[in-house]
C-alpha positions as CSV (number, residue, x, y, z in Angstrom):
1,X,0.9,24.1,-21.3
2,X,3.0,23.6,-18.1
3,X,0.6,24.8,-15.9
4,X,-1.9,21.6,-17.7
5,X,0.8,20.0,-16.4
6,X,0.7,20.7,-13.2
7,X,-3.1,20.5,-12.9
8,X,-2.9,17.3,-14.2
9,X,-0.2,16.3,-11.6
10,X,-2.6,17.8,-9.3
11,X,-5.4,15.7,-10.2
12,X,-3.6,12.5,-10.3
13,X,-1.8,13.2,-6.7
14,X,-5.3,14.1,-5.4
15,X,-6.6,10.4,-7.1
16,X,-3.3,8.5,-5.1
17,X,-4.6,10.4,-1.7
18,X,-8.0,9.0,-1.8
19,X,-6.8,5.6,-3.0
20,X,-4.2,5.3,-0.1
21,X,-6.6,6.5,2.1
22,X,-9.4,3.5,1.0
23,X,-6.5,1.1,1.4
24,X,-5.9,2.0,5.4
25,X,-9.4,1.6,5.6
26,X,-9.2,-1.7,4.4
27,X,-6.3,-2.5,6.2
28,X,-7.8,-1.3,9.1
29,X,-10.4,-3.3,9.2
30,X,-8.2,-6.8,8.1
31,X,-6.2,-5.3,11.4
32,X,-9.2,-5.1,13.2
33,X,-10.0,-9.0,12.1
34,X,-6.2,-10.4,12.6
35,X,-6.5,-8.6,16.7
36,X,-10.1,-10.6,16.9
37,X,-8.6,-14.2,15.6
38,X,-5.0,-13.6,17.3
39,X,-3.3,-13.6,13.8
40,X,0.1,-12.5,13.4
41,X,0.3,-8.8,12.3
42,X,2.4,-9.8,9.4
43,X,1.9,-12.3,6.5
44,X,5.5,-12.7,5.0
45,X,4.5,-15.0,2.3
46,X,1.3,-12.8,1.0
47,X,3.7,-9.4,0.7
48,X,6.5,-11.6,-1.0
49,X,3.4,-12.1,-3.5
50,X,2.2,-8.8,-3.3
51,X,5.9,-7.6,-4.1
52,X,6.4,-9.8,-7.0
53,X,2.9,-9.2,-8.6
54,X,3.6,-5.6,-8.5
55,X,6.8,-5.8,-9.7
56,X,5.2,-7.6,-12.6
57,X,3.1,-4.7,-13.4
58,X,5.2,-1.8,-12.6
59,X,7.6,-3.4,-15.6
60,X,4.1,-3.7,-18.0
61,X,3.5,0.0,-17.5
62,X,6.9,0.9,-17.8
63,X,8.1,2.0,-14.2
64,X,10.8,1.3,-12.5
65,X,9.9,-1.5,-10.4
66,X,12.7,-1.2,-7.4
67,X,10.7,2.1,-7.3
68,X,7.8,0.2,-6.9
69,X,9.0,-2.2,-4.5
70,X,10.3,0.2,-2.5
71,X,7.0,2.3,-2.4
72,X,5.0,-1.4,-1.6
73,X,7.4,-1.8,1.1
74,X,6.5,1.6,2.7
75,X,3.1,1.1,2.8
76,X,3.0,-2.7,3.4
77,X,5.2,-1.7,7.3
78,X,3.2,0.7,7.7
79,X,-0.3,-1.7,8.0
80,X,1.9,-3.9,10.0
81,X,2.5,-1.4,12.1
82,X,-1.1,-0.6,12.4
83,X,-2.1,-4.2,12.9
84,X,0.9,-4.3,15.8
85,X,-1.0,-2.0,17.2
86,X,-3.8,-3.3,16.4
87,X,-3.0,-6.1,18.5
88,X,-2.2,-4.3,21.9
89,X,-4.9,-3.1,21.9
C-alpha cells in the first residue's frame, strides 16, 4: 500500500519537474523578447493578477492558497532573475 502511494508521488514529482522545465523554457523566451524590446524584466501588474488567479484556483482545488502564493512567488522571482540576466546580455 505504502509503495503504491510512493510510486504515485514519484510520478507526480516527475510530472511537476517536466512542467516546470517547460514553463522555464517559455519564460526564457519571454526574457529574450523583453531584452530585445527593452521591456522591464518584471511586470508587477501581471504578477498580481497571476497570484490572485492562482490563489482562486488553489481554493477551488482545496489547496492552501498561502502555500500556492509562496510557491508562485518563488517561481516568479526566479523568472525575474533570469530576465534581468538576459537584459545584461
